PyMOL commands that place a pseudoatom at each C-alpha (Angstrom):
pseudoatom trace, name=CA, resn=UNK, resi=1, chain=A, elem=C, hetatm=0, pos=[1.528, 14.912, -11.882]
pseudoatom trace, name=CA, resn=UNK, resi=2, chain=A, elem=C, hetatm=0, pos=[-1.843, 15.387, -13.512]
pseudoatom trace, name=CA, resn=UNK, resi=3, chain=A, elem=C, hetatm=0, pos=[-4.523, 13.602, -12.033]
pseudoatom trace, name=CA, resn=UNK, resi=4, chain=A, elem=C, hetatm=0, pos=[-6.925, 12.075, -14.486]
pseudoatom trace, name=CA, resn=UNK, resi=5, chain=A, elem=C, hetatm=0, pos=[-10.294, 10.625, -13.301]
pseudoatom trace, name=CA, resn=UNK, resi=6, chain=A, elem=C, hetatm=0, pos=[-12.244, 7.968, -15.791]
pseudoatom trace, name=CA, resn=UNK, resi=7, chain=A, elem=C, hetatm=0, pos=[-15.923, 7.870, -14.621]
pseudoatom trace, name=CA, resn=UNK, resi=8, chain=A, elem=C, hetatm=0, pos=[-17.216, 6.419, -11.526]
pseudoatom trace, name=CA, resn=UNK, resi=9, chain=A, elem=C, hetatm=0, pos=[-19.759, 8.564, -9.111]
pseudoatom trace, name=CA, resn=UNK, resi=10, chain=A, elem=C, hetatm=0, pos=[-18.075, 10.142, -6.122]
pseudoatom trace, name=CA, resn=UNK, resi=11, chain=A, elem=C, hetatm=0, pos=[-17.820, 7.693, -3.145]
pseudoatom trace, name=CA, resn=UNK, resi=12, chain=A, elem=C, hetatm=0, pos=[-18.615, 8.499, 0.463]
pseudoatom trace, name=CA, resn=UNK, resi=13, chain=A, elem=C, hetatm=0, pos=[-15.883, 10.465, 2.169]
pseudoatom trace, name=CA, resn=UNK, resi=14, chain=A, elem=C, hetatm=0, pos=[-13.203, 8.162, 4.114]
pseudoatom trace, name=CA, resn=UNK, resi=15, chain=A, elem=C, hetatm=0, pos=[-10.687, 10.124, 6.469]
pseudoatom trace, name=CA, resn=UNK, resi=16, chain=A, elem=C, hetatm=0, pos=[-8.054, 8.964, 8.828]
pseudoatom trace, name=CA, resn=UNK, resi=17, chain=A, elem=C, hetatm=0, pos=[-8.995, 9.712, 12.505]
pseudoatom trace, name=CA, resn=UNK, resi=18, chain=A, elem=C, hetatm=0, pos=[-5.767, 11.853, 13.310]
pseudoatom trace, name=CA, resn=UNK, resi=19, chain=A, elem=C, hetatm=0, pos=[-5.709, 11.101, 16.981]
pseudoatom trace, name=CA, resn=UNK, resi=20, chain=A, elem=C, hetatm=0, pos=[-6.307, 7.429, 16.560]
pseudoatom trace, name=CA, resn=UNK, resi=21, chain=A, elem=C, hetatm=0, pos=[-3.627, 7.237, 13.842]
pseudoatom trace, name=CA, resn=UNK, resi=22, chain=A, elem=C, hetatm=0, pos=[-0.988, 9.375, 15.571]
pseudoatom trace, name=CA, resn=UNK, resi=23, chain=A, elem=C, hetatm=0, pos=[-1.492, 7.659, 18.824]
pseudoatom trace, name=CA, resn=UNK, resi=24, chain=A, elem=C, hetatm=0, pos=[-1.411, 4.247, 17.346]
pseudoatom trace, name=CA, resn=UNK, resi=25, chain=A, elem=C, hetatm=0, pos=[1.854, 5.134, 15.289]
pseudoatom trace, name=CA, resn=UNK, resi=26, chain=A, elem=C, hetatm=0, pos=[3.511, 6.391, 18.429]
pseudoatom trace, name=CA, resn=UNK, resi=27, chain=A, elem=C, hetatm=0, pos=[2.626, 3.190, 20.208]
pseudoatom trace, name=CA, resn=UNK, resi=28, chain=A, elem=C, hetatm=0, pos=[3.638, 0.942, 17.224]
pseudoatom trace, name=CA, resn=UNK, resi=29, chain=A, elem=C, hetatm=0, pos=[7.280, 2.770, 17.641]
pseudoatom trace, name=CA, resn=UNK, resi=30, chain=A, elem=C, hetatm=0, pos=[7.758, 2.029, 21.025]
pseudoatom trace, name=CA, resn=UNK, resi=31, chain=A, elem=C, hetatm=0, pos=[6.240, -1.654, 20.762]
pseudoatom trace, name=CA, resn=UNK, resi=32, chain=A, elem=C, hetatm=0, pos=[8.193, -2.607, 17.699]
pseudoatom trace, name=CA, resn=UNK, resi=33, chain=A, elem=C, hetatm=0, pos=[11.325, -1.043, 18.724]
pseudoatom trace, name=CA, resn=UNK, resi=34, chain=A, elem=C, hetatm=0, pos=[12.814, -4.221, 20.849]
pseudoatom trace, name=CA, resn=UNK, resi=35, chain=A, elem=C, hetatm=0, pos=[11.951, -6.494, 17.691]
pseudoatom trace, name=CA, resn=UNK, resi=36, chain=A, elem=C, hetatm=0, pos=[12.994, -4.084, 14.570]
pseudoatom trace, name=CA, resn=UNK, resi=37, chain=A, elem=C, hetatm=0, pos=[15.572, -1.955, 13.593]
pseudoatom trace, name=CA, resn=UNK, resi=38, chain=A, elem=C, hetatm=0, pos=[14.003, 0.268, 10.534]
pseudoatom trace, name=CA, resn=UNK, resi=39, chain=A, elem=C, hetatm=0, pos=[16.345, 1.398, 7.884]
pseudoatom trace, name=CA, resn=UNK, resi=40, chain=A, elem=C, hetatm=0, pos=[14.615, 3.303, 4.971]
pseudoatom trace, name=CA, resn=UNK, resi=41, chain=A, elem=C, hetatm=0, pos=[15.855, 4.197, 1.819]
pseudoatom trace, name=CA, resn=UNK, resi=42, chain=A, elem=C, hetatm=0, pos=[14.203, 6.672, -1.187]
pseudoatom trace, name=CA, resn=UNK, resi=43, chain=A, elem=C, hetatm=0, pos=[12.340, 8.177, 1.106]
pseudoatom trace, name=CA, resn=UNK, resi=44, chain=A, elem=C, hetatm=0, pos=[12.305, 11.504, -1.352]
pseudoatom trace, name=CA, resn=UNK, resi=45, chain=A, elem=C, hetatm=0, pos=[10.574, 9.223, -3.884]
pseudoatom trace, name=CA, resn=UNK, resi=46, chain=A, elem=C, hetatm=0, pos=[7.240, 9.275, -1.872]
pseudoatom trace, name=CA, resn=UNK, resi=47, chain=A, elem=C, hetatm=0, pos=[5.468, 12.723, -2.920]
pseudoatom trace, name=CA, resn=UNK, resi=48, chain=A, elem=C, hetatm=0, pos=[4.649, 14.931, 0.133]
pseudoatom trace, name=CA, resn=UNK, resi=49, chain=A, elem=C, hetatm=0, pos=[1.884, 16.396, -1.275]
pseudoatom trace, name=CA, resn=UNK, resi=50, chain=A, elem=C, hetatm=0, pos=[-0.268, 14.654, -3.947]
pseudoatom trace, name=CA, resn=UNK, resi=51, chain=A, elem=C, hetatm=0, pos=[-1.911, 11.536, -4.678]
pseudoatom trace, name=CA, resn=UNK, resi=52, chain=A, elem=C, hetatm=0, pos=[0.019, 8.395, -5.359]
pseudoatom trace, name=CA, resn=UNK, resi=53, chain=A, elem=C, hetatm=0, pos=[-0.110, 4.188, -5.063]
pseudoatom trace, name=CA, resn=UNK, resi=54, chain=A, elem=C, hetatm=0, pos=[2.337, 2.286, -3.058]
pseudoatom trace, name=CA, resn=UNK, resi=55, chain=A, elem=C, hetatm=0, pos=[2.979, -1.181, -4.121]
pseudoatom trace, name=CA, resn=UNK, resi=56, chain=A, elem=C, hetatm=0, pos=[5.135, -3.013, -1.388]
pseudoatom trace, name=CA, resn=UNK, resi=57, chain=A, elem=C, hetatm=0, pos=[6.438, -6.464, -0.685]
pseudoatom trace, name=CA, resn=UNK, resi=58, chain=A, elem=C, hetatm=0, pos=[4.394, -8.325, 1.152]
pseudoatom trace, name=CA, resn=UNK, resi=59, chain=A, elem=C, hetatm=0, pos=[6.471, -10.395, 3.828]
pseudoatom trace, name=CA, resn=UNK, resi=60, chain=A, elem=C, hetatm=0, pos=[4.495, -10.463, 6.960]
pseudoatom trace, name=CA, resn=UNK, resi=61, chain=A, elem=C, hetatm=0, pos=[1.821, -8.669, 9.021]
pseudoatom trace, name=CA, resn=UNK, resi=62, chain=A, elem=C, hetatm=0, pos=[4.221, -6.383, 10.416]
pseudoatom trace, name=CA, resn=UNK, resi=63, chain=A, elem=C, hetatm=0, pos=[4.771, -4.803, 6.970]
pseudoatom trace, name=CA, resn=UNK, resi=64, chain=A, elem=C, hetatm=0, pos=[1.638, -2.465, 7.785]
pseudoatom trace, name=CA, resn=UNK, resi=65, chain=A, elem=C, hetatm=0, pos=[2.864, -0.869, 10.835]
pseudoatom trace, name=CA, resn=UNK, resi=66, chain=A, elem=C, hetatm=0, pos=[6.723, -0.725, 9.724]
pseudoatom trace, name=CA, resn=UNK, resi=67, chain=A, elem=C, hetatm=0, pos=[5.564, 0.963, 6.322]
pseudoatom trace, name=CA, resn=UNK, resi=68, chain=A, elem=C, hetatm=0, pos=[3.603, 3.472, 8.145]
pseudoatom trace, name=CA, resn=UNK, resi=69, chain=A, elem=C, hetatm=0, pos=[6.612, 4.415, 10.658]
pseudoatom trace, name=CA, resn=UNK, resi=70, chain=A, elem=C, hetatm=0, pos=[8.714, 4.630, 7.301]
pseudoatom trace, name=CA, resn=UNK, resi=71, chain=A, elem=C, hetatm=0, pos=[6.450, 6.707, 5.265]
pseudoatom trace, name=CA, resn=UNK, resi=72, chain=A, elem=C, hetatm=0, pos=[6.804, 10.648, 5.589]
pseudoatom trace, name=CA, resn=UNK, resi=73, chain=A, elem=C, hetatm=0, pos=[2.956, 11.001, 4.961]
pseudoatom trace, name=CA, resn=UNK, resi=74, chain=A, elem=C, hetatm=0, pos=[-0.143, 9.260, 6.411]
pseudoatom trace, name=CA, resn=UNK, resi=75, chain=A, elem=C, hetatm=0, pos=[-1.182, 6.135, 4.044]
pseudoatom trace, name=CA, resn=UNK, resi=76, chain=A, elem=C, hetatm=0, pos=[-4.472, 4.558, 3.507]
pseudoatom trace, name=CA, resn=UNK, resi=77, chain=A, elem=C, hetatm=0, pos=[-4.283, 0.645, 3.116]
pseudoatom trace, name=CA, resn=UNK, resi=78, chain=A, elem=C, hetatm=0, pos=[-6.687, -1.735, 1.050]
pseudoatom trace, name=CA, resn=UNK, resi=79, chain=A, elem=C, hetatm=0, pos=[-7.181, -4.597, 3.554]
pseudoatom trace, name=CA, resn=UNK, resi=80, chain=A, elem=C, hetatm=0, pos=[-8.853, -7.945, 3.457]
pseudoatom trace, name=CA, resn=UNK, resi=81, chain=A, elem=C, hetatm=0, pos=[-12.529, -7.342, 4.336]
pseudoatom trace, name=CA, resn=UNK, resi=82, chain=A, elem=C, hetatm=0, pos=[-12.299, -10.010, 7.343]
pseudoatom trace, name=CA, resn=UNK, resi=83, chain=A, elem=C, hetatm=0, pos=[-10.449, -7.453, 9.054]
pseudoatom trace, name=CA, resn=UNK, resi=84, chain=A, elem=C, hetatm=0, pos=[-13.706, -5.232, 9.376]
pseudoatom trace, name=CA, resn=UNK, resi=85, chain=A, elem=C, hetatm=0, pos=[-16.078, -8.091, 10.578]
pseudoatom trace, name=CA, resn=UNK, resi=86, chain=A, elem=C, hetatm=0, pos=[-17.515, -6.166, 13.787]
pseudoatom trace, name=CA, resn=UNK, resi=87, chain=A, elem=C, hetatm=0, pos=[-18.300, -2.592, 14.639]
pseudoatom trace, name=CA, resn=UNK, resi=88, chain=A, elem=C, hetatm=0, pos=[-15.321, -2.119, 16.942]
pseudoatom trace, name=CA, resn=UNK, resi=89, chain=A, elem=C, hetatm=0, pos=[-12.667, -3.488, 14.276]
pseudoatom trace, name=CA, resn=UNK, resi=90, chain=A, elem=C, hetatm=0, pos=[-14.216, -1.785, 11.623]
pseudoatom trace, name=CA, resn=UNK, resi=91, chain=A, elem=C, hetatm=0, pos=[-13.936, 1.732, 13.234]
pseudoatom trace, name=CA, resn=UNK, resi=92, chain=A, elem=C, hetatm=0, pos=[-10.261, 0.790, 14.187]
pseudoatom trace, name=CA, resn=UNK, resi=93, chain=A, elem=C, hetatm=0, pos=[-9.308, -0.332, 10.761]
pseudoatom trace, name=CA, resn=UNK, resi=94, chain=A, elem=C, hetatm=0, pos=[-11.172, 2.793, 9.197]
pseudoatom trace, name=CA, resn=UNK, resi=95, chain=A, elem=C, hetatm=0, pos=[-9.584, 5.222, 11.515]
pseudoatom trace, name=CA, resn=UNK, resi=96, chain=A, elem=C, hetatm=0, pos=[-5.977, 3.895, 10.872]
pseudoatom trace, name=CA, resn=UNK, resi=97, chain=A, elem=C, hetatm=0, pos=[-7.056, 4.379, 7.028]
pseudoatom trace, name=CA, resn=UNK, resi=98, chain=A, elem=C, hetatm=0, pos=[-8.408, 0.884, 6.191]
pseudoatom trace, name=CA, resn=UNK, resi=99, chain=A, elem=C, hetatm=0, pos=[-10.306, 0.160, 3.157]
pseudoatom trace, name=CA, resn=UNK, resi=100, chain=A, elem=C, hetatm=0, pos=[-12.226, -3.187, 3.244]
pseudoatom trace, name=CA, resn=UNK, resi=101, chain=A, elem=C, hetatm=0, pos=[-11.923, -5.174, -0.043]
pseudoatom trace, name=CA, resn=UNK, resi=102, chain=A, elem=C, hetatm=0, pos=[-13.081, -8.788, -1.221]
pseudoatom trace, name=CA, resn=UNK, resi=103, chain=A, elem=C, hetatm=0, pos=[-9.937, -9.665, -3.153]
pseudoatom trace, name=CA, resn=UNK, resi=104, chain=A, elem=C, hetatm=0, pos=[-11.287, -12.887, -4.636]
pseudoatom trace, name=CA, resn=UNK, resi=105, chain=A, elem=C, hetatm=0, pos=[-14.461, -10.670, -5.910]
pseudoatom trace, name=CA, resn=UNK, resi=106, chain=A, elem=C, hetatm=0, pos=[-13.095, -7.049, -6.628]
pseudoatom trace, name=CA, resn=UNK, resi=107, chain=A, elem=C, hetatm=0, pos=[-16.291, -6.153, -8.400]
pseudoatom trace, name=CA, resn=UNK, resi=108, chain=A, elem=C, hetatm=0, pos=[-18.253, -6.951, -5.402]
pseudoatom trace, name=CA, resn=UNK, resi=109, chain=A, elem=C, hetatm=0, pos=[-16.370, -4.150, -3.607]
pseudoatom trace, name=CA, resn=UNK, resi=110, chain=A, elem=C, hetatm=0, pos=[-17.573, -1.316, -5.987]
pseudoatom trace, name=CA, resn=UNK, resi=111, chain=A, elem=C, hetatm=0, pos=[-18.095, 0.947, -3.011]
pseudoatom trace, name=CA, resn=UNK, resi=112, chain=A, elem=C, hetatm=0, pos=[-14.297, 0.438, -1.741]
pseudoatom trace, name=CA, resn=UNK, resi=113, chain=A, elem=C, hetatm=0, pos=[-12.833, 1.185, -5.288]
pseudoatom trace, name=CA, resn=UNK, resi=114, chain=A, elem=C, hetatm=0, pos=[-14.882, 4.465, -5.178]
pseudoatom trace, name=CA, resn=UNK, resi=115, chain=A, elem=C, hetatm=0, pos=[-13.598, 5.116, -1.935]
pseudoatom trace, name=CA, resn=UNK, resi=116, chain=A, elem=C, hetatm=0, pos=[-10.031, 4.634, -3.207]
pseudoatom trace, name=CA, resn=UNK, resi=117, chain=A, elem=C, hetatm=0, pos=[-10.706, 6.840, -6.273]
pseudoatom trace, name=CA, resn=UNK, resi=118, chain=A, elem=C, hetatm=0, pos=[-12.104, 9.502, -4.050]
pseudoatom trace, name=CA, resn=UNK, resi=119, chain=A, elem=C, hetatm=0, pos=[-9.089, 9.481, -1.767]
pseudoatom trace, name=CA, resn=UNK, resi=120, chain=A, elem=C, hetatm=0, pos=[-6.603, 9.627, -4.800]
pseudoatom trace, name=CA, resn=UNK, resi=121, chain=A, elem=C, hetatm=0, pos=[-8.740, 12.807, -5.833]
pseudoatom trace, name=CA, resn=UNK, resi=122, chain=A, elem=C, hetatm=0, pos=[-8.093, 14.296, -2.658]
pseudoatom trace, name=CA, resn=UNK, resi=123, chain=A, elem=C, hetatm=0, pos=[-4.456, 13.741, -2.857]
pseudoatom trace, name=CA, resn=UNK, resi=124, chain=A, elem=C, hetatm=0, pos=[-4.081, 10.726, -0.689]
pseudoatom trace, name=CA, resn=UNK, resi=125, chain=A, elem=C, hetatm=0, pos=[-1.431, 7.977, -0.810]
pseudoatom trace, name=CA, resn=UNK, resi=126, chain=A, elem=C, hetatm=0, pos=[-2.759, 4.612, -0.824]
pseudoatom trace, name=CA, resn=UNK, resi=127, chain=A, elem=C, hetatm=0, pos=[-1.086, 1.074, -0.427]
pseudoatom trace, name=CA, resn=UNK, resi=128, chain=A, elem=C, hetatm=0, pos=[-1.995, -1.779, -2.452]
pseudoatom trace, name=CA, resn=UNK, resi=129, chain=A, elem=C, hetatm=0, pos=[-0.009, -5.147, -1.736]
pseudoatom trace, name=CA, resn=UNK, resi=130, chain=A, elem=C, hetatm=0, pos=[-0.006, -6.857, -5.449]
pseudoatom trace, name=CA, resn=UNK, resi=131, chain=A, elem=C, hetatm=0, pos=[0.691, -10.106, -4.192]
pseudoatom trace, name=CA, resn=UNK, resi=132, chain=A, elem=C, hetatm=0, pos=[-2.477, -9.915, -2.053]
pseudoatom trace, name=CA, resn=UNK, resi=133, chain=A, elem=C, hetatm=0, pos=[-1.062, -12.028, 0.708]
pseudoatom trace, name=CA, resn=UNK, resi=134, chain=A, elem=C, hetatm=0, pos=[2.160, -12.953, 2.731]
pseudoatom trace, name=CA, resn=UNK, resi=135, chain=A, elem=C, hetatm=0, pos=[5.042, -14.450, 0.712]
pseudoatom trace, name=CA, resn=UNK, resi=136, chain=A, elem=C, hetatm=0, pos=[8.210, -14.735, 2.712]
pseudoatom trace, name=CA, resn=UNK, resi=137, chain=A, elem=C, hetatm=0, pos=[11.824, -14.585, 1.481]
pseudoatom trace, name=CA, resn=UNK, resi=138, chain=A, elem=C, hetatm=0, pos=[10.419, -15.165, -2.351]
pseudoatom trace, name=CA, resn=UNK, resi=139, chain=A, elem=C, hetatm=0, pos=[8.163, -13.220, -4.676]
pseudoatom trace, name=CA, resn=UNK, resi=140, chain=A, elem=C, hetatm=0, pos=[4.432, -14.359, -5.069]
pseudoatom trace, name=CA, resn=UNK, resi=141, chain=A, elem=C, hetatm=0, pos=[2.382, -13.874, -8.132]
pseudoatom trace, name=CA, resn=UNK, resi=142, chain=A, elem=C, hetatm=0, pos=[1.131, -10.085, -8.685]
pseudoatom trace, name=CA, resn=UNK, resi=143, chain=A, elem=C, hetatm=0, pos=[-2.729, -9.899, -8.691]
pseudoatom trace, name=CA, resn=UNK, resi=144, chain=A, elem=C, hetatm=0, pos=[-3.658, -7.428, -11.236]
pseudoatom trace, name=CA, resn=UNK, resi=145, chain=A, elem=C, hetatm=0, pos=[-7.671, -7.092, -10.743]
pseudoatom trace, name=CA, resn=UNK, resi=146, chain=A, elem=C, hetatm=0, pos=[-7.351, -4.110, -8.309]
pseudoatom trace, name=CA, resn=UNK, resi=147, chain=A, elem=C, hetatm=0, pos=[-4.791, -2.554, -9.954]
pseudoatom trace, name=CA, resn=UNK, resi=148, chain=A, elem=C, hetatm=0, pos=[-6.338, -2.746, -13.448]
pseudoatom trace, name=CA, resn=UNK, resi=149, chain=A, elem=C, hetatm=0, pos=[-9.841, -1.112, -11.880]
pseudoatom trace, name=CA, resn=UNK, resi=150, chain=A, elem=C, hetatm=0, pos=[-8.101, 1.898, -10.303]
pseudoatom trace, name=CA, resn=UNK, resi=151, chain=A, elem=C, hetatm=0, pos=[-5.878, 2.421, -13.300]
pseudoatom trace, name=CA, resn=UNK, resi=152, chain=A, elem=C, hetatm=0, pos=[-9.154, 2.382, -15.429]
pseudoatom trace, name=CA, resn=UNK, resi=153, chain=A, elem=C, hetatm=0, pos=[-10.656, 5.171, -13.212]
pseudoatom trace, name=CA, resn=UNK, resi=154, chain=A, elem=C, hetatm=0, pos=[-7.808, 7.411, -12.299]
pseudoatom trace, name=CA, resn=UNK, resi=155, chain=A, elem=C, hetatm=0, pos=[-4.177, 7.993, -13.516]
pseudoatom trace, name=CA, resn=UNK, resi=156, chain=A, elem=C, hetatm=0, pos=[-1.789, 8.412, -10.648]
pseudoatom trace, name=CA, resn=UNK, resi=157, chain=A, elem=C, hetatm=0, pos=[2.054, 7.637, -9.860]
pseudoatom trace, name=CA, resn=UNK, resi=158, chain=A, elem=C, hetatm=0, pos=[2.552, 3.759, -8.777]
pseudoatom trace, name=CA, resn=UNK, resi=159, chain=A, elem=C, hetatm=0, pos=[5.659, 3.471, -6.465]
pseudoatom trace, name=CA, resn=UNK, resi=160, chain=A, elem=C, hetatm=0, pos=[7.238, 0.215, -5.742]
pseudoatom trace, name=CA, resn=UNK, resi=161, chain=A, elem=C, hetatm=0, pos=[8.477, -0.562, -2.331]
pseudoatom trace, name=CA, resn=UNK, resi=162, chain=A, elem=C, hetatm=0, pos=[11.027, -3.451, -1.271]
pseudoatom trace, name=CA, resn=UNK, resi=163, chain=A, elem=C, hetatm=0, pos=[10.650, -4.868, 2.182]
pseudoatom trace, name=CA, resn=UNK, resi=164, chain=A, elem=C, hetatm=0, pos=[13.702, -6.900, 3.541]
pseudoatom trace, name=CA, resn=UNK, resi=165, chain=A, elem=C, hetatm=0, pos=[13.970, -8.898, 6.821]
pseudoatom trace, name=CA, resn=UNK, resi=166, chain=A, elem=C, hetatm=0, pos=[17.159, -9.767, 8.195]
pseudoatom trace, name=CA, resn=UNK, resi=167, chain=A, elem=C, hetatm=0, pos=[17.449, -13.573, 9.310]
pseudoatom trace, name=CA, resn=UNK, resi=168, chain=A, elem=C, hetatm=0, pos=[18.837, -12.122, 12.580]
pseudoatom trace, name=CA, resn=UNK, resi=169, chain=A, elem=C, hetatm=0, pos=[16.852, -13.631, 15.473]
pseudoatom trace, name=CA, resn=UNK, resi=170, chain=A, elem=C, hetatm=0, pos=[16.500, -10.636, 17.796]
pseudoatom trace, name=CA, resn=UNK, resi=171, chain=A, elem=C, hetatm=0, pos=[15.826, -6.978, 16.807]
pseudoatom trace, name=CA, resn=UNK, resi=172, chain=A, elem=C, hetatm=0, pos=[15.651, -7.725, 12.949]
pseudoatom trace, name=CA, resn=UNK, resi=173, chain=A, elem=C, hetatm=0, pos=[17.048, -5.113, 10.886]
pseudoatom trace, name=CA, resn=UNK, resi=174, chain=A, elem=C, hetatm=0, pos=[14.297, -4.295, 8.267]
pseudoatom trace, name=CA, resn=UNK, resi=175, chain=A, elem=C, hetatm=0, pos=[15.198, -2.518, 5.073]
pseudoatom trace, name=CA, resn=UNK, resi=176, chain=A, elem=C, hetatm=0, pos=[12.208, -0.420, 3.396]
pseudoatom trace, name=CA, resn=UNK, resi=177, chain=A, elem=C, hetatm=0, pos=[13.222, 0.931, -0.157]
pseudoatom trace, name=CA, resn=UNK, resi=178, chain=A, elem=C, hetatm=0, pos=[10.919, 3.145, -1.907]
pseudoatom trace, name=CA, resn=UNK, resi=179, chain=A, elem=C, hetatm=0, pos=[11.788, 3.069, -5.493]
pseudoatom trace, name=CA, resn=UNK, resi=180, chain=A, elem=C, hetatm=0, pos=[10.851, 5.696, -8.220]
pseudoatom trace, name=CA, resn=UNK, resi=181, chain=A, elem=C, hetatm=0, pos=[7.606, 6.168, -9.917]
pseudoatom trace, name=CA, resn=UNK, resi=182, chain=A, elem=C, hetatm=0, pos=[6.955, 3.107, -12.593]
pseudoatom trace, name=CA, resn=UNK, resi=183, chain=A, elem=C, hetatm=0, pos=[6.282, 4.265, -16.032]
pseudoatom trace, name=CA, resn=UNK, resi=184, chain=A, elem=C, hetatm=0, pos=[2.938, 3.214, -17.184]
pseudoatom trace, name=CA, resn=UNK, resi=185, chain=A, elem=C, hetatm=0, pos=[3.131, 3.913, -21.020]
pseudoatom trace, name=CA, resn=UNK, resi=186, chain=A, elem=C, hetatm=0, pos=[-0.521, 4.317, -22.757]
pseudoatom trace, name=CA, resn=UNK, resi=187, chain=A, elem=C, hetatm=0, pos=[0.155, 1.222, -24.944]
pseudoatom trace, name=CA, resn=UNK, resi=188, chain=A, elem=C, hetatm=0, pos=[0.734, -0.798, -21.680]
pseudoatom trace, name=CA, resn=UNK, resi=189, chain=A, elem=C, hetatm=0, pos=[-1.640, -3.467, -20.682]
pseudoatom trace, name=CA, resn=UNK, resi=190, chain=A, elem=C, hetatm=0, pos=[-2.385, -3.846, -17.210]
pseudoatom trace, name=CA, resn=UNK, resi=191, chain=A, elem=C, hetatm=0, pos=[-0.446, -7.724, -16.911]
pseudoatom trace, name=CA, resn=UNK, resi=192, chain=A, elem=C, hetatm=0, pos=[2.630, -5.941, -18.478]
pseudoatom trace, name=CA, resn=UNK, resi=193, chain=A, elem=C, hetatm=0, pos=[2.941, -2.729, -16.199]
pseudoatom trace, name=CA, resn=UNK, resi=194, chain=A, elem=C, hetatm=0, pos=[2.081, -5.611, -13.225]
pseudoatom trace, name=CA, resn=UNK, resi=195, chain=A, elem=C, hetatm=0, pos=[4.783, -7.748, -14.671]
pseudoatom trace, name=CA, resn=UNK, resi=196, chain=A, elem=C, hetatm=0, pos=[7.159, -4.745, -14.704]
pseudoatom trace, name=CA, resn=UNK, resi=197, chain=A, elem=C, hetatm=0, pos=[6.391, -3.439, -11.358]
pseudoatom trace, name=CA, resn=UNK, resi=198, chain=A, elem=C, hetatm=0, pos=[6.948, -7.110, -9.645]
pseudoatom trace, name=CA, resn=UNK, resi=199, chain=A, elem=C, hetatm=0, pos=[10.287, -7.366, -11.024]
pseudoatom trace, name=CA, resn=UNK, resi=200, chain=A, elem=C, hetatm=0, pos=[11.042, -3.737, -9.711]
pseudoatom trace, name=CA, resn=UNK, resi=201, chain=A, elem=C, hetatm=0, pos=[9.408, -4.964, -6.246]
pseudoatom trace, name=CA, resn=UNK, resi=202, chain=A, elem=C, hetatm=0, pos=[11.630, -8.071, -6.360]
pseudoatom trace, name=CA, resn=UNK, resi=203, chain=A, elem=C, hetatm=0, pos=[14.733, -5.946, -7.120]
pseudoatom trace, name=CA, resn=UNK, resi=204, chain=A, elem=C, hetatm=0, pos=[14.134, -3.674, -4.178]
pseudoatom trace, name=CA, resn=UNK, resi=205, chain=A, elem=C, hetatm=0, pos=[13.595, -6.361, -1.824]
pseudoatom trace, name=CA, resn=UNK, resi=206, chain=A, elem=C, hetatm=0, pos=[16.754, -8.193, -2.660]
pseudoatom trace, name=CA, resn=UNK, resi=207, chain=A, elem=C, hetatm=0, pos=[14.810, -11.012, -3.993]
pseudoatom trace, name=CA, resn=UNK, resi=208, chain=A, elem=C, hetatm=0, pos=[15.704, -10.695, -7.690]
pseudoatom trace, name=CA, resn=UNK, resi=209, chain=A, elem=C, hetatm=0, pos=[19.212, -9.722, -9.513]
for i in range(1, 209): cmd.bond("trace and resi %d" % i, "trace and resi %d" % (i + 1))
show_as sticks, trace
zoom trace
């Protein structure tokens, strides 16, 4: 896949703290094991090398650690700025690949957009929840702002991800399905692309026929 950048100046580097990342990943696997039974489909659709953006369904806060456990490669996450309110939480979130963003005012977060573009240039996988917040057992409206901004700066694969939780009360089975790269034709407007992406995310999550 050809990576094409379209113009922002290079941002300060952000890297995952490997010691923290893999330590928390190991702890998360142990802590979540009594509550969730993870099933993964389509893992081969996630590039082992090269940049990409995952567009997952957002059901609950556990999506983030479960998605990290299901992915074959480390991931960076665009997360709400409120999770970076003090020095400790900011260090912790950044070490795990968190990138703060004010979703209500994306243009006010240009440094975060630049950081995302730089990570993609360097071959990273970045997670963007297109709904912006949790919508359990249903599809929320997609938010096009961040996707439009990223696509205006760099061309990378967008991969839909379905997340479906069982209604089982204890040790819920959760199915994480990585879809195929979504086509973004030159003639497609961002809103048209997002509508197509949300349809596919819904299908992968078992929320649409």
